[in-house]
C-alpha positions in Angstrom: -24.5 3.6 9.0 -21.9 0.9 8.3 -18.5 1.7 9.9 -17.0 -1.8 9.5 -16.8 -2.4 5.7 -15.2 -4.9 3.4 -12.3 -3.9 1.2 -13.2 -3.2 -2.4 -10.9 -3.7 -5.3 -10.3 -0.9 -7.8 -13.0 -2.4 -10.0 -15.5 -1.7 -7.2 -16.1 -5.4 -6.4 -16.3 -6.2 -2.6 -13.7 -8.7 -1.4 -13.5 -9.6 2.3 -10.4 -11.7 1.6 -8.7 -8.8 -0.1 -9.6 -6.5 2.9 -8.1 -9.0 5.4 -5.0 -9.6 3.2 -4.3 -5.9 2.7 -4.8 -5.1 6.4 -2.5 -7.9 7.5 0.1 -6.9 5.0 0.0 -3.2 6.1 0.3 -4.2 9.7 3.1 -6.7 9.0 5.2 -4.1 7.3 5.4 -2.2 10.6 5.7 -5.0 13.2 8.6 -4.3 15.4 9.7 -7.2 17.6 10.8 -6.2 21.1 9.2 -2.7 21.0 10.1 -0.9 24.3 7.2 -0.3 26.6 8.2 3.3 27.1 8.1 3.9 23.3 4.7 2.2 23.1 3.2 4.3 25.9 4.3 7.6 24.5 1.1 9.6 24.2 0.2 10.7 20.7 0.3 14.5 20.4 -3.0 16.3 20.3 -3.3 18.5 17.2 -6.1 21.0 16.5 -9.1 19.9 14.4 -8.8 22.7 11.9 -11.6 24.4 9.9 -12.4 21.8 7.3 -14.3 19.0 9.2 -17.3 18.3 6.8 -20.3 20.5 7.8 -22.4 18.0 5.9 -21.3 14.3 5.9 -21.4 12.4 2.6 -23.9 9.5 2.2 -20.9 7.2 2.0 -18.9 7.4 5.2 -17.2 4.0 5.2 -13.4 3.4 5.5 -12.8 3.1 1.7 -12.2 6.7 0.5 -11.0 5.6 -2.9 -14.5 4.5 -4.1 -17.7 6.4 -3.6 -20.7 4.2 -3.1 -20.7 1.7 -6.0 -18.8 3.8 -8.5 -16.4 2.0 -10.8 -14.0 5.0 -11.1 -11.5 5.3 -8.3 -10.1 8.5 -6.9 -6.9 9.9 -8.3 -3.8 9.7 -6.1 -1.3 7.3 -4.5 -3.5 4.6 -2.9 -2.6 4.2 0.7 -3.5 1.4 3.2 -3.6 3.3 6.5 -3.8 1.2 9.6 -2.9 1.2 13.3 -4.2 0.5 16.8 -6.0 2.8 19.2 -4.5 2.3 22.7 -4.8 3.8 26.2 -1.9 5.0 28.4 -1.3 1.4 29.6 -1.1 0.1 26.1 -4.4 -1.7 26.2 -6.6 -1.5 23.1 -9.5 0.9 23.1 -12.6 -0.8 21.6 -15.9 0.6 20.3 -14.3 4.0 19.5 -15.2 5.7 16.2 -12.1 6.9 14.3 -12.8 9.5 11.6 -10.4 10.8 9.0 -10.6 13.5 6.4 -8.1 15.1 4.0 -7.8 16.9 0.7 -8.1 15.2 -2.7 -5.2 15.2 -5.2 -6.1 18.8 -6.3 -5.8 20.1 -2.7 -9.6 20.5 -2.1 -11.4 19.4 1.1 -14.9 17.9 1.0 -16.1 20.8 3.1 -14.8 23.3 0.6 -16.1 21.9 -2.7 -19.0 24.3 -2.9 -16.4 27.1 -3.3 -14.2 25.3 -5.8 -14.6 24.8 -9.6 -12.3 21.8 -9.8 -12.1 18.8 -7.4 -12.1 15.0 -7.5 -15.7 13.9 -7.2 -14.5 10.3 -7.0 -12.7 10.9 -3.7 -14.9 10.3 -0.7 -12.9 12.8 1.4 -14.1 11.5 4.8 -14.3 8.1 6.4 -15.1 6.2 9.6 -14.1 3.0 11.3 -15.3 1.5 14.6 -12.5 -0.2 16.6 -12.9 -3.8 17.7 -11.4 -5.8 20.6 -7.8 -5.3 19.4 -8.2 -1.5 18.9 -7.2 -2.0 15.2 -8.4 0.4 12.5 -8.0 0.4 8.7 -8.7 2.9 5.9 -8.0 2.9 2.2 -7.3 6.4 1.1 -4.7 8.4 -0.8 -1.3 9.7 0.3 -1.9 13.3 1.5 -0.7 16.2 -0.7 0.0 19.9 0.0 -2.7 22.5 -0.5 -2.6 26.4 -0.5 -1.7 28.0 2.8 1.7 26.5 3.3 0.3 23.4 5.1 2.4 20.3 4.8 0.6 17.1 3.6 -1.5 15.7 6.5 -4.6 13.6 7.4 -7.0 14.8 10.1 -8.1 12.3 12.8 -11.0 12.6 15.2 -11.6 10.0 17.9 -15.0 9.7 19.4 -15.7 7.6 22.5 -18.9 7.3 24.6 -18.9 9.6 27.6 -15.8 11.6 26.5 -15.1 14.7 24.4 -13.8 14.1 20.9 -10.1 14.0 20.6 -8.2 15.2 17.4 -4.8 15.0 15.9 -3.2 15.2 12.4 -0.9 12.6 10.7 2.1 14.0 8.8 4.3 12.3 6.2 7.6 11.5 7.9 10.5 13.4 6.5 8.5 15.5 4.0 10.7 18.4 2.8 8.3 21.2 3.6 7.1 20.0 7.1 9.1 22.8 8.7 7.2 25.4 6.7 3.9 24.3 8.3 3.0 26.5 11.3 1.1 23.8 13.1 4.0 21.4 12.7 6.4 23.9 14.1 4.1 24.6 17.1 4.1 20.9 18.1 7.2 21.4 20.2 10.0 18.9 20.3 11.0 16.2 17.9 9.3 13.5 20.1 6.0 15.3 19.8 6.4 15.5 16.0 7.5 11.9 15.7 4.3 10.8 17.5 2.2 12.2 14.6 4.4 11.2 11.7 4.5 8.0 9.6 6.4 6.6 6.7 4.4 5.9 3.6 6.0 2.7 2.3 5.6 1.1 -1.1 4.0 -2.3 -1.0 6.3 -4.6 -3.0 3.5 -7.0 -3.9 1.4 -4.2 -5.4 1.3 -3.9 -9.2 -0.3 -0.4 -9.1 2.1 1.3 -6.7 0.1 1.2 -3.5 1.5 2.4 -0.2 1.1 1.4 3.4 1.3 3.6 6.5 1.1 2.5 10.1 -0.1 5.0 12.7 -0.7 3.7 16.3 -2.6 6.3 18.4 -1.9 6.3 22.2 -4.4 8.3 24.2 -3.9 9.6 27.7 -6.6 7.4 29.1 -6.1 5.2 32.2 -9.6 3.7 32.4 
């Protein structure tokens, strides 16, 4: 299983240079000089896993959800470069942690629910993994989340797996999305600080000619060692 992968262009051609450039660009968009330590250490809110974790993982589980295996047809949706760092309560990077994400395709169908649906995007991987390195940084290429039946707001599921610890889950929401308040899970998160810890802006990348977006989501766990 390969959890560190090289970025692929829409044509399906691997490009390490492109991967590094896009990751740096996405991270650069959200660099905040002089970030207060108390803001950095605010623990990311735990959010339930939900019922749609894939019961059978796809053969392709890398961090590029836009292209399945060596297909030349990309998934439909607003391509998003999703990146961030995994940190402990002291702000130190957490290395060798597996970060998994999953979300619906542009039609609102999860990978786990495809057997019960007649229409879905077979070109969307639906699930991906990334193993953090020494800086705690992670990166995924996916699509901007969309709504699906059940009054859920757009979101991306996250699961963090670390050796010797129970898996930890949360969900990432689109900051300022008009129907967030209609989502029962969002409402149950508590105060605005808790909601802010699991929200991110999806910002257009000016240099992109195909309308790509970037989202930065740093995850702070309540770990002290």
